[in-house]
C-alpha positions in Angstrom: -105.5 90.2 -7.6 -106.8 88.2 -10.5 -103.2 87.2 -10.9 -103.1 85.9 -7.5 -106.3 84.0 -7.8 -105.1 82.7 -11.0 -101.9 81.3 -9.6 -103.5 79.8 -6.5 -106.1 78.0 -8.6 -103.2 76.8 -11.1 -101.3 75.5 -8.0 -104.1 73.5 -6.5 -105.0 72.1 -10.0 -101.4 70.9 -10.4 -101.2 69.2 -7.0 -104.3 67.3 -7.4 -103.8 66.3 -11.1 -100.1 65.3 -10.5 -98.6 68.1 -12.6 -101.2 67.2 -15.3 -102.7 69.7 -17.9 -104.4 72.9 -16.8 -107.4 74.7 -18.1 -108.5 78.0 -17.2 -112.1 77.7 -18.5 -114.2 80.6 -19.4 -116.9 79.4 -21.8 -115.4 77.6 -24.9 -112.1 75.9 -24.7 -109.9 74.8 -27.6 -106.8 72.7 -27.9 -103.3 74.2 -28.4 -100.5 71.7 -29.5 -97.0 71.6 -30.8 -93.6 70.0 -30.2 -90.2 71.2 -29.1 -86.7 70.1 -30.3 -83.1 70.9 -29.5 -81.7 73.0 -32.3 -78.3 71.5 -31.8 -79.0 67.7 -31.9 -82.7 67.7 -32.9 -83.5 65.7 -29.9 -87.2 66.0 -28.5 -87.0 68.4 -25.2 -88.9 66.8 -22.5 -90.4 69.1 -19.5 -90.3 72.2 -21.5 -92.5 74.8 -20.0 -95.3 76.6 -22.1 -96.9 79.6 -20.5 -100.2 81.4 -21.9 -101.1 84.9 -20.6 -104.4 86.0 -21.8 -104.0 89.7 -22.9 -107.4 90.7 -22.1 -108.1 88.9 -18.7 -104.5 88.4 -17.4 -105.5 84.8 -16.7 -102.5 82.6 -16.8 -102.4 78.8 -18.1 -99.8 76.6 -19.4 -98.3 73.0 -19.5 -95.2 70.9 -20.1 -93.9 68.8 -22.8 -93.8 64.9 -22.9 -91.0 62.5 -23.4 -91.4 63.1 -27.3 -91.3 66.9 -27.0 -95.2 67.2 -27.5 -97.6 69.3 -25.5 -101.3 69.6 -25.7 -103.0 72.2 -23.6 -106.8 73.0 -23.1 -107.3 76.7 -23.1 -110.2 79.1 -23.2 -110.9 81.0 -26.3 -109.0 84.3 -26.3 -105.7 86.3 -27.4 -102.5 84.9 -25.7 -99.0 85.9 -25.3 -97.2 82.5 -25.6 -93.7 81.8 -23.9 -91.8 78.6 -24.5 -88.7 78.1 -22.5 -86.3 75.5 -21.1 -83.4 76.0 -18.8 -80.3 77.4 -20.2 -82.2 77.8 -23.4 -83.2 81.0 -25.3 -87.0 81.3 -24.9 -89.4 81.7 -27.9 -92.1 84.1 -27.5 -95.4 84.5 -29.6 -97.2 87.6 -28.9 -101.1 88.3 -29.5 -101.9 84.9 -30.7 -105.7 84.6 -31.2 -106.8 81.0 -30.2 -110.5 80.6 -31.6 -110.3 77.0 -32.6 -107.9 74.0 -32.1 -104.5 75.1 -33.1 -101.3 73.3 -33.9 -98.3 75.6 -33.6 -96.1 73.1 -35.4 -92.4 72.6 -34.3 -90.2 74.8 -32.2 -86.2 74.6 -32.0 -84.6 76.0 -28.9 -81.2 77.5 -29.0 -78.8 77.3 -26.2 -78.2 80.6 -24.4 -74.5 81.3 -24.5 -74.8 83.9 -21.6 -76.6 81.7 -19.5 -74.3 78.9 -20.0 -71.4 81.1 -19.4 -72.8 81.9 -15.8 -74.0 78.3 -15.1 -70.3 77.0 -16.0 -69.1 79.4 -13.1 -71.6 77.7 -10.8 -69.9 74.3 -11.5 -66.8 75.3 -9.9 -68.5 76.1 -6.5 -66.5 74.3 -3.9 -67.9 72.1 -1.2 -67.3 74.5 1.4 -67.7 78.4 0.7 -65.9 80.5 3.1 -67.3 84.1 4.0 -66.1 86.4 6.5 -68.9 86.0 9.0 -70.1 82.2 8.2 -69.1 78.9 6.4 -71.6 77.7 3.9 -71.5 73.9 3.3 -73.0 72.7 0.0 -74.4 69.2 0.8 -75.1 68.1 -2.7 -71.5 68.0 -3.7 -70.3 65.8 -0.9 -70.0 62.0 -1.8 -69.4 61.0 2.0 -73.1 61.6 3.1 -74.9 59.9 0.2 -77.5 57.6 1.7 -76.4 59.1 5.1 -78.4 61.4 7.6 -78.2 65.0 8.6 -75.8 63.8 11.6 -73.6 62.5 8.8 -73.7 65.8 7.1 -73.0 67.8 10.1 -70.2 65.6 11.1 -68.3 66.7 7.6 -68.5 70.3 8.3 -65.5 72.6 9.2 -65.6 73.5 12.8 -68.4 71.1 13.5 -68.3 67.7 15.4 -71.1 65.1 16.1 -70.0 62.7 19.1 -71.1 58.9 19.0 -74.1 59.8 21.1 -75.3 62.6 18.7 -73.9 65.5 20.7 -73.1 68.6 18.4 -70.2 70.6 19.0 -68.9 74.0 17.2 -65.4 74.7 18.0 -65.4 72.1 20.8 -68.3 73.8 22.2 -71.7 72.0 23.1 -73.8 75.1 23.4 -75.0 75.0 19.9 -78.3 76.3 18.3 -79.4 74.2 15.4 -82.0 75.8 12.9 -83.9 74.1 10.1 -84.8 76.7 7.4 -84.1 79.5 9.7 -86.5 77.9 12.7 -85.6 75.9 15.7 -86.3 72.3 15.2 -89.8 71.0 16.5 -88.1 67.8 17.5 -88.3 66.8 21.2 -84.8 65.0 21.0 -82.9 67.0 18.2 -80.0 64.3 17.9 -82.5 61.6 17.1 -84.4 63.9 14.8 -81.4 64.6 12.8 -80.5 61.0 12.4 -84.0 60.6 10.9 -83.5 63.2 8.0 -82.0 61.9 5.0 -78.9 63.9 3.9 -80.3 63.9 0.2 -83.0 66.5 1.7 -80.6 68.9 2.6 -79.6 71.8 0.2 -76.9 73.4 2.5 -75.7 74.1 6.0 -74.7 77.4 7.2 -72.2 77.6 10.3 -72.3 80.9 12.2 -69.9 81.1 14.9 -70.8 84.8 16.2 -74.2 85.7 15.2 -75.7 89.4 15.1 -78.5 90.7 17.0 -80.9 89.6 14.2 -80.4 86.1 15.3 -82.1 84.7 18.4 -79.5 84.7 21.3 -79.8 80.9 22.2 -76.7 79.0 21.9 -73.4 80.3 23.5 -71.1 78.5 20.9 -72.9 79.8 17.8 -75.7 78.3 15.4 -76.1 75.9 12.4 -78.8 76.5 10.0 -79.7 73.6 8.2 -81.5 74.6 4.7 -83.8 72.1 3.1 -83.9 71.8 -0.7 -86.1 73.8 -2.9 -85.7 73.9 -6.5 -85.3 77.1 -8.5 -85.4 75.9 -12.0 -88.4 76.6 -14.3 -90.4 73.7 -15.1 -90.4 70.4 -13.5 -87.3 68.8 -12.2 -86.2 66.5 -9.6 -84.1 63.5 -8.4 -84.7 60.1 -7.0 -82.1 58.4 -4.8 -82.0 54.9 -3.6 -79.5 53.4 -1.1 -78.7 50.2 0.8 -75.8 48.8 2.8 -74.4 47.1 5.8 -75.0 47.0 8.6 -78.5 46.5 7.3 -79.7 50.1 6.1 -81.7 50.9 3.0 -83.7 54.0 1.9 -85.4 55.9 -0.8 -85.7 59.6 -1.2 -87.3 61.7 -4.0 -87.4 65.4 -4.5 -89.5 67.2 -7.2 -89.9 70.9 -8.2 -92.3 72.4 -10.6 -92.0 76.0 -11.3 -93.4 78.7 -13.5 -93.6 82.5 -13.3 -96.4 82.6 -11.0 -95.5 79.9 -8.3 -93.1 77.2 -7.3 -94.1 73.8 -6.0 -91.4 71.6 -4.2 -91.4 68.5 -2.1 -89.0 65.9 -0.8 -90.2 62.5 0.5 -87.7 59.8 2.1 -88.0 56.4 3.8 -85.2 54.8 5.8 -84.7 51.7 7.6 -81.5 51.5 9.6 -79.9 48.9 12.0 -77.0 50.4 14.1 -75.3 47.9 16.2 -73.3 49.6 19.1 -71.4 48.8 22.1 -69.9 50.3 25.3 -68.1 49.5 28.6 -67.8 51.2 31.7 -65.0 49.8 34.1 -65.1 50.9 37.4 -62.8 50.5 40.6 -64.6 51.4 43.9 -62.4 52.7 46.7 -62.4 52.7 50.5 -62.3 55.8 52.6 -58.6 55.2 52.9 -58.2 55.0 49.1 -57.5 51.4 49.0 -59.7 49.2 46.5 -62.7 47.8 47.7 -63.8 45.9 44.6 -64.2 46.2 40.7 -67.2 46.1 38.3 -66.7 45.8 34.5 -69.9 46.8 32.9 -70.0 45.7 29.2 -72.9 46.6 27.0 -74.2 45.7 23.5 -77.1 47.0 21.6 -78.8 47.1 18.3 -80.7 50.0 17.5 -83.3 49.8 14.8 -85.2 52.7 13.1 -88.0 52.7 10.5 -88.5 56.3 9.7 -90.5 58.5 7.1 -89.9 62.1 6.3 -91.5 64.6 3.9 -91.6 68.2 3.3 -93.8 69.8 0.7 -95.0 73.2 -0.1 -95.4 76.0 -2.5 -94.3 79.5 -3.2 -96.9 82.1 -4.5 -95.3 84.7 -6.5 -97.8 87.4 -5.8 -96.1 90.0 -7.9 -92.5 90.4 -9.0 -91.6 91.7 -5.7 -93.7 89.7 -3.3 -93.6 85.9 -2.5 -95.8 84.0 -0.2 -94.4 80.6 1.0 -96.5 77.7 2.7 -94.7 74.5 3.6 -95.5 71.5 5.6 -93.1 69.1 7.3 -93.8 65.7 8.7 -91.8 63.2 10.1 -92.4 59.6 11.9 -90.1 56.9 13.2 -90.8 53.4 14.9 -87.8 51.6 16.3 -86.3 49.4 19.0 -83.0 49.2 21.1 -82.6 45.7 22.4 -79.5 46.2 24.8 -77.7 43.7 26.9 -75.6 44.9 29.9 -73.2 42.5 31.7 -71.7 43.1 34.9 -68.5 41.3 35.9 -67.9 41.5 39.6 -64.5 41.2 41.0 -62.9 41.3 44.5 -60.0 43.8 45.7 -57.4 41.6 44.2 -59.5 41.2 40.7 -60.5 37.8 41.3 -63.8 37.0 39.6 -66.7 36.8 41.9 -69.8 36.4 39.8 -71.7 37.9 36.7 -75.1 39.6 36.6 -76.9 40.4 33.3 -79.4 43.2 32.5 -81.4 42.7 29.4 -83.3 45.9 28.0 -85.8 45.6 25.5 -86.9 49.1 24.3 -89.5 50.4 21.7 -90.1 53.6 20.7 -92.2 55.6 18.3 -92.1 59.4 17.4 -93.8 61.8 15.1 -93.9 65.4 14.5 -95.7 67.9 12.1 -95.1 71.5 11.4 -96.7 74.0 9.2 -94.7 77.3 8.1 -95.6 80.4 6.4 -93.2 83.0 5.0 -94.1 86.3 3.4 -91.3 88.5 1.7 -92.0 91.6 0.0 -89.1 93.5 -1.6 -89.7 97.3 -2.3 -88.3 99.2 -5.0 -85.2 100.0 -3.4 -82.6 97.2 -3.4 -82.5 95.7 -0.2 -85.5 97.3 1.2 -87.7 94.5 2.4 -90.4 93.1 5.0 -90.6 89.4 5.8 -93.1 87.9 8.1 -92.7 84.1 9.3 -95.4 82.0 11.1 -94.9 78.4 12.2 -97.0 75.8 14.3 -95.6 72.4 15.3 -96.4 69.5 17.6 -94.4 66.3 18.2 -94.6 63.2 20.3 -92.1 60.6 21.5 -93.0 57.3 23.3 -90.4 54.9 24.7 -91.3 51.7 26.6 -88.7 49.3 28.1 -88.8 45.7 29.5 -85.7 45.2 31.8 -84.8 41.5 32.7 -82.2 41.1 35.8 -80.8 37.6 36.3 -80.1 38.0 39.9 -81.1 40.9 41.7 -84.1 41.5 44.2 -86.3 42.4 41.5 -86.1 40.1 38.3 -88.1 42.5 35.9 -88.5 46.0 35.7 -90.4 48.4 33.4 -90.0 52.1 32.2 -92.5 54.1 30.4 -91.6 57.5 28.8 -94.2 59.4 27.2 -93.2 63.0 25.7 -95.2 65.7 23.9 -94.3 69.1 22.7 -96.1 72.0 21.1 -94.2 75.1 19.6 -95.5 78.3 18.0 -93.1 81.0 16.5 -94.1 84.4 14.9 -91.5 86.5 13.6 -91.3 89.8 11.6 -88.1 91.5 10.1 -88.0 94.9 8.3 -84.8 96.3 6.6 -84.5 99.7 5.1 -81.3 100.9 3.4 -80.9 104.6 3.2 -78.2 107.2 2.6 -75.1 105.9 0.9 -74.3 102.4 2.1 -76.2 102.5 5.4 -79.0 100.2 6.7 -81.5 100.0 9.4 -83.1 96.9 10.7 -85.5 96.0 13.2 -87.8 92.9 14.2 -89.9 91.0 16.6 -90.1 87.4 17.6 -92.3 85.6 19.8 -91.6 81.9 20.7 -93.7 79.6 22.7 -92.6 76.0 23.7 -94.6 73.6 26.1 -93.0 70.2 26.8 -94.4 67.6 28.8 -92.7 64.4 30.1 -94.2 61.5 32.0 -91.4 59.0 33.0 -92.5 56.1 35.2 -90.1 53.2 36.3 -91.2 50.3 38.4 -90.9 46.5 39.1 -92.8 43.4 38.7 -93.1 41.0 41.7 -93.5 37.2 41.3 -97.1 37.5 41.0 -96.8 40.1 38.1 -97.9 43.1 40.3 -96.5 46.4 39.3 -94.7 48.5 42.1 -93.8 52.1 40.9 -90.4 53.4 42.0 -91.0 56.9 43.1 -87.6 57.9 43.3 -87.2 57.4 39.4 -90.6 58.2 38.3 -91.7 61.9 37.6 -94.2 63.8 35.5 -92.4 67.1 34.2 -93.9 70.0 32.6 -91.9 72.6 30.8 -93.2 75.9 29.6 -91.0 78.5 27.7 -92.3 81.8 26.6 -89.7 84.2 24.9 -90.4 87.7 23.4 -87.6 89.5 21.5 -87.3 92.7 20.0 -84.0 93.7 18.1 -82.5 96.6 16.2 -79.2 97.1 14.1 -77.5 99.5 12.1 -74.9 99.2 9.4 -72.7 101.6 7.7 -70.0 101.1 5.0 -67.5 104.0 4.6 -64.8 103.6 2.4 -62.9 100.3 3.2 -64.5 100.2 6.6 -67.9 98.6 7.5 -69.5 98.5 10.9 -72.8 96.8 12.0 -74.0 97.4 15.7 -77.3 95.8 17.0 -79.2 95.3 20.3 -81.5 92.4 21.3 -83.7 92.3 24.1 -85.3 89.1 25.3 -88.0 88.5 27.9 -88.0 84.8 29.2 -90.8 83.5 31.2 -90.2 79.8 32.1 -92.1 77.2 34.2 -90.3 74.2 35.3 -93.0 72.1 37.2 -92.5 68.6 38.8 -96.2 67.6 39.0 -95.4 64.3 40.8 -94.1 66.0 43.7 -95.9 69.4 43.4 -92.7 71.1 43.1 -93.5 74.5 40.7 -90.8 76.8 39.7 -90.9 80.0 37.7 -87.9 81.8 36.2 -88.7 85.0 34.9 -85.8 87.1 33.6 -85.3 89.6 30.7 -81.7 90.5 29.1 -80.1 92.7 26.8 -78.0 91.1 24.1 -75.6 93.7 22.1 -73.7 92.7 19.0 -71.1 94.6 17.1 -69.1 93.8 13.9 -66.1 95.9 12.4 -64.5 95.0 9.2 -61.6 96.6 7.3 -61.1 95.6 3.5 -57.3 95.7 3.1 -57.5 94.7 -0.6 -60.4 93.4 -2.5 -59.1 89.7 -1.6 -58.0 90.4 2.1 -60.3 91.3 5.0 -60.0 91.6 8.8 -62.9 91.8 11.1 -63.5 92.3 14.9 -67.0 91.2 16.4 -68.8 90.7 19.6 -71.9 89.3 20.8 -73.7 88.2 24.1 -75.4 84.9 24.0 -77.6 82.7 26.4 -77.9 78.8 26.7 -81.2 77.9 28.4 -81.2 74.4 29.9 -84.0 72.2 28.2 -85.3 68.6 28.0 -82.6 65.9 29.2 -80.7 68.4 31.3 -83.6 69.4 33.2 -85.5 65.9 33.5 -84.8 64.2 36.9 -84.7 60.9 35.0 -85.0 59.8 31.5 -83.0 56.4 31.2 -82.7 53.5 33.4 -80.7 50.9 31.2 -78.1 50.7 33.9 -79.2 50.6 37.3 -75.8 51.5 39.0 -74.6 54.3 36.6 -77.8 56.8 36.0 -78.1 60.2 34.3 -80.2 62.5 36.3 -81.2 65.8 35.0 -81.4 68.9 37.2 -84.5 71.0 37.3 -83.0 73.7 39.2 -80.5 74.5 36.2 -80.2 78.2 35.5 -79.3 79.6 32.1 -75.6 80.2 31.2 -74.5 83.6 29.7 -71.6 84.1 27.1 -69.8 87.0 26.1 -68.0 86.3 22.7 -65.2 88.0 20.9 -63.8 86.9 17.5 -61.1 88.5 15.6 -61.3 87.2 12.0 -59.0 87.1 8.9 -59.9 86.1 5.4 -57.5 86.0 2.4 -58.3 84.7 -1.1 -55.6 83.8 -3.7 -56.4 82.3 -7.1 -56.2 78.6 -5.7 -56.3 79.1 -2.2 -58.9 80.6 0.4 -57.7 81.2 4.0 -60.0 82.0 6.8 -58.6 82.2 10.5 -60.1 83.7 13.6 -59.1 83.9 17.2 -61.9 83.8 19.6 -62.4 84.4 23.4 -65.6 83.3 25.3 -66.4 83.8 28.9 -69.6 81.9 30.1 -71.2 82.4 33.7 -73.0 79.7 35.3 -71.7 77.4 32.9 -73.2 73.7 32.7 -70.7 71.0 33.9 -71.5 67.3 34.2 -70.4 65.7 37.6 -70.4 62.3 38.9 -71.3 61.6 42.5 -72.8 58.9 44.9 -76.5 59.0 44.9 -77.0 57.4 48.4 -78.9 54.3 46.8 -77.8 50.9 46.6 -78.4 47.8 44.3 -78.6 44.6 46.1 -77.0 41.8 44.2 -78.1 38.2 45.4 -74.6 36.1 45.6 -75.6 33.3 48.0 -77.8 31.2 45.5 -77.3 29.0 42.6 -78.7 31.6 40.3 -75.4 33.4 40.4 -73.1 32.4 37.5 -69.2 32.8 36.9 -67.6 34.5 33.9 -68.2 31.4 31.8 -71.9 31.4 32.6 -71.7 28.4 34.9 -73.8 28.4 38.1 -71.8 28.8 41.3 -72.6 29.3 45.1 -70.8 32.2 47.0 -71.0 32.5 50.7 -71.5 35.6 52.5 -74.1 38.4 52.8 -75.7 40.0 49.5 -73.4 42.7 48.0 -74.5 46.3 47.9 -73.4 48.2 45.0 -73.6 52.1 45.1 -75.5 53.9 42.5 -73.4 56.7 40.7 -75.2 59.6 39.4 -74.1 61.9 36.4 -75.8 65.2 36.5 -75.3 68.8 35.2 -74.9 71.7 37.5 -74.3 75.5 37.2 -70.6 75.5 37.7 -69.5 79.3 38.3 -67.3 80.6 35.2 -65.7 79.0 32.1 -63.0 80.6 29.9 -62.6 79.4 26.4 -59.8 80.9 24.3 -58.8 79.4 20.8 -57.5 79.8 17.2 -59.2 78.2 14.2 -58.4 78.2 10.6 -60.2 76.9 7.5 -58.4 76.3 4.1 -60.0 75.7 0.6 -57.1 74.7 -1.8 -57.5 73.7 -5.5 -54.1 72.9 -6.5 -55.4 71.4 -10.1 -58.6 71.2 -11.8 -59.1 67.6 -10.6 -58.1 68.0 -7.0 -59.8 69.9 -4.2 -58.8 70.1 -0.7 -60.2 71.7 2.3 -59.1 71.5 5.9 -60.0 72.8 9.3 -57.9 73.1 12.6 -59.0 74.2 15.9 -56.9 74.8 19.1 -58.4 75.9 22.2 -57.9 76.5 26.0 -60.6 75.8 28.3 -60.4 76.9 32.1 -63.2 76.3 34.6 -63.5 78.0 37.9 -65.9 76.6 40.6 -66.5 74.2 43.5 -69.2 71.7 43.9 -70.4 70.5 47.3 -72.8 67.5 48.2 -73.6 65.3 51.1 -72.0 61.7 50.9 -73.8 58.4 51.7 -72.1 58.6 55.2 -73.5 62.1 55.7 -70.6 64.0 55.3 -70.4 67.3 53.1 -68.1 66.7 50.4 -66.7 69.7 48.4 -64.9 69.0 44.9 -62.7 71.8 43.4 -63.5 72.0 39.7 -60.8 74.5 39.1 -59.2 73.2 35.8 -57.1 74.2 32.8 -57.5 71.9 29.7 -56.1 72.2 26.2 -57.8 70.6 23.3 -57.4 70.5 19.7 -59.5 69.2 16.6 -58.5 68.7 12.9 -60.1 67.5 9.7 -58.8 67.2 6.3 -61.1 66.5 3.1 -59.8 65.5 -0.3 -61.8 65.3 -3.5 -60.0 63.9 -6.6 -61.4 63.6 -10.4 -60.1 60.2 -11.5 -60.1 59.0 -15.1 -63.2 57.4 -16.5 -65.4 59.8 -14.6 -64.9 58.4 -11.2 -64.8 61.0 -8.1 -62.8 59.7 -5.1 -63.3 61.7 -1.8 -61.9 61.0 1.7 -61.7 62.7 5.1 -59.8 62.2 8.3 -60.7 63.6 11.6 -58.8 63.6 14.8 -60.2 64.9 18.3 -57.2 65.3 20.8 -57.3 64.2 24.3 -58.8 66.8 26.7 -58.6 67.1 30.7 -61.5 68.0 32.9 -61.8 68.3 36.5 -62.9 64.9 37.0 -60.8 63.1 34.5 -60.2 63.2 30.8 -61.3 62.2 27.4 -58.9 60.2 25.2 -57.9 61.0 21.6 -59.8 59.6 18.8 -59.1 59.3 14.9 -61.6 58.3 12.3 -61.9 58.4 8.5 -64.3 58.1 5.7 -64.3 57.3 2.3 -66.3 57.5 -1.0 -66.5 56.9 -4.8 -68.8 58.0 -7.5 -69.5 57.2 -11.1 -71.9 59.2 -13.3 -73.9 56.9 -15.7 -76.9 57.1 -18.1 -75.4 60.4 -19.9 -74.9 62.0 -16.6 -78.5 61.7 -15.5 -77.6 59.0 -12.9 -74.8 58.6 -10.4 -73.5 55.4 -8.6 -71.9 56.1 -5.1 -70.2 54.1 -2.6 -69.3 55.3 1.0 -67.8 53.9 3.9 -68.2 55.7 7.3 -65.7 55.2 9.9 -63.3 53.2 7.8 -61.1 51.9 10.8 -64.3 51.4 13.0 -62.6 53.9 15.6 -65.2 56.4 16.1 -65.7 56.2 19.8 -66.3 58.4 22.9 -63.5 57.6 25.4 -63.4 59.0 29.1 -61.4 58.3 32.4 -63.0 59.5 35.5 -61.2 59.8 38.7 -63.3 60.6 42.2 -62.8 60.1 45.6 -64.8 56.9 45.7 -64.1 55.4 42.4 -61.9 55.4 39.1 -63.6 54.3 36.0 -62.7 53.9 32.1 -65.5 54.0 29.7 -66.0 53.6 26.0 -69.1 54.2 23.8 -69.7 53.4 20.2 -73.0 54.6 18.9 -72.6 52.4 15.6 -70.0 50.4 14.0 -68.3 50.8 10.4 -71.3 51.4 7.7 -70.9 50.7 3.9 -73.5 52.2 1.8 -74.2 52.0 -2.0 -76.6 54.6 -3.5 -77.9 55.4 -7.1 -79.3 58.9 -7.9 -81.3 59.4 -10.8 -81.9 63.0 -11.9 -84.6 64.2 -14.4 -84.5 67.7 -16.2 -81.5 68.5 -13.6 -77.9 68.3 -14.1 -75.5 66.8 -11.7 -74.3 70.3 -10.6 -78.2 71.4 -10.4 -77.4 74.2 -12.8 -80.1 76.7 -13.2 -81.1 80.0 -14.5 -79.7 82.8 -12.4 -82.3 84.2 -10.1 -82.2 87.2 -7.6 -81.9 85.4 -4.3 -81.0 87.1 -0.8 -79.5 84.0 1.0 -78.2 86.3 3.8 -81.6 87.3 4.7 -80.7 91.0 4.7 -77.0 90.8 5.9 -75.4 94.3 5.9 -73.4 93.9 2.5 -70.3 95.4 4.2 
């Protein structure tokens, strides 16, 4: 226990003294000094770690060298074992040194450790994408294209993953994806916005798991993404500082630092980013009469400028209680303030597409969000390899406020206001136990409790000529969402010869309240489900494997999908959530193939997903109309000139887009990922996904004329997605990286999405003896990354485009201290797979 208390005391002293000198006082103290040099080039070695262990009391103290390689440490009188060490160098040890007075140890020359250097050199060859049989691991630090970017940029460069213009994440073309951060669900209310706030430089790697085992939570019918934040592993102090700036206006500063000794590890990353993202969109609609003839046209065009001023930090420490036990504490804090000024222009035409008049709608939107999370992780490794116990605990709270002032130039209400106040609290506790036994056998069991409470108060109203506020009851609501999920799981693995098998079963009890407080509509959904999983692998040769896997997954509706209203920027095309949505259940079957050659790695898979009660977005008439005044001088033509149009005011129908549970969906696809290194100076990786999506179901609603309308959603659609990434080492130490992505057209029951090609480009150059790196990247080189859709309904045909941000050019500078470009470190025993069965 004395080791533990000494380590904890050392930790907090280091925090509050900014990694200054440390003293374990026990009566009289003396000063210990000396200098450390590189035996090869005789240069002083900054940040060398000096550790002192009292041979009588086991008290531990220490310090680090300065820029001149010198150290001075205050230490209690006693006898010590002294260790002087630096990354990739042979340590110097002095046993039983009696310190009774101020002592100068003199000069030390450290020699490079050839064994460690050989191991480190192997790590420098790690590719940007590591392909494993059950998952893909994307190493962020080696990707130039995301320098100065955000986590959304990181995800959009990963094989099998795509991020749409509005932030929607898909995996193999499937939107039902679970996103984890350090193995835990994000505490953000709006995950898409949260990922745009976290700088890419804070991320170590991303794991892509397309068919998770019973150990993982069952959420996410399409699979899961695990975003792992940086936490250094090198002894001593090390870190980096990244500054970036570009156009459209964006700039940021991120710093990460790590200090590690044999008793503890301090780590932290802090980043500030200011971003201005101009965007645009259009929605051109043709409204039809009952006989199918054209009634009129409205071309809706919007331009917006989204500004984000965000701060993000995470810090923590690992206490190494003994050689087998680690206790980690971590705090994450994120905050953002911003605005989104949007102008929507409605060009109105008659049936012959002759211009009638133009209306405008200006939306000045301000938002502020913040979140804080505390997480604790306890890991104990028993004597037998792989035998371990882990416990995780996290508490988080987040808040998101949004206010808008909407100006209309010629409708019955000239000014409207919206207020959206959201808050969320989440608590998670998880325990996992892994027990190897026999020969190549493993048992595993665990528990997880997850409580999530989300409140949304959304108010819309208009101001009359006297400034009095009148609330729109049909658009305003107060929603309270409570989700309590308790889970138990167990799984067993066995490796026999060339075969490996892993079978598991997860049970989850879900207790969910969806309460509309405004209308006193209270709904409770209580259900429990079993989620089996099974994996079978056969090793044909050491370089060739095949596998067959099955898992059952769930997709629970949340947030925007349930909220009756969350946006009012357009008053004729409105998204409306559905509080009556039920969860969708997915059965996933995957056949995988992995083959490694000397320069090429191929990972292929064929997958089949069957989803019941799948979510589909439908467009329909709401029954409401927006009155446009067309008989006064306030009306303007296409050039903005006042005109007078005779006749009655025009009633424009409001079209709703809403999610529904639409029967059954079948998804069949084939995917392959290639890593190819034709030369030492050229690396290629590519990903191709071809899928067939079949939907079966009918949707019935009542039209504005009181008629019951049934839409048949039976549809078969083919789609494909491809990405290629190239990294070339040019002369003079310049690296060149580029990628291209193509999303092919895809049909759905109400229309189709059109094909889109986009490309990114980056260059980097190491400077300052490889301590610094300059990088230039261009996101969306051809300014073509858009979401383009065509919709065909009985009452209208429409064409829409949405571009969340335009082409972005960013320059970044990275400076590393006591840390190489490739983040080389001394080898450590690390179980990144969290207990995955080694077969």
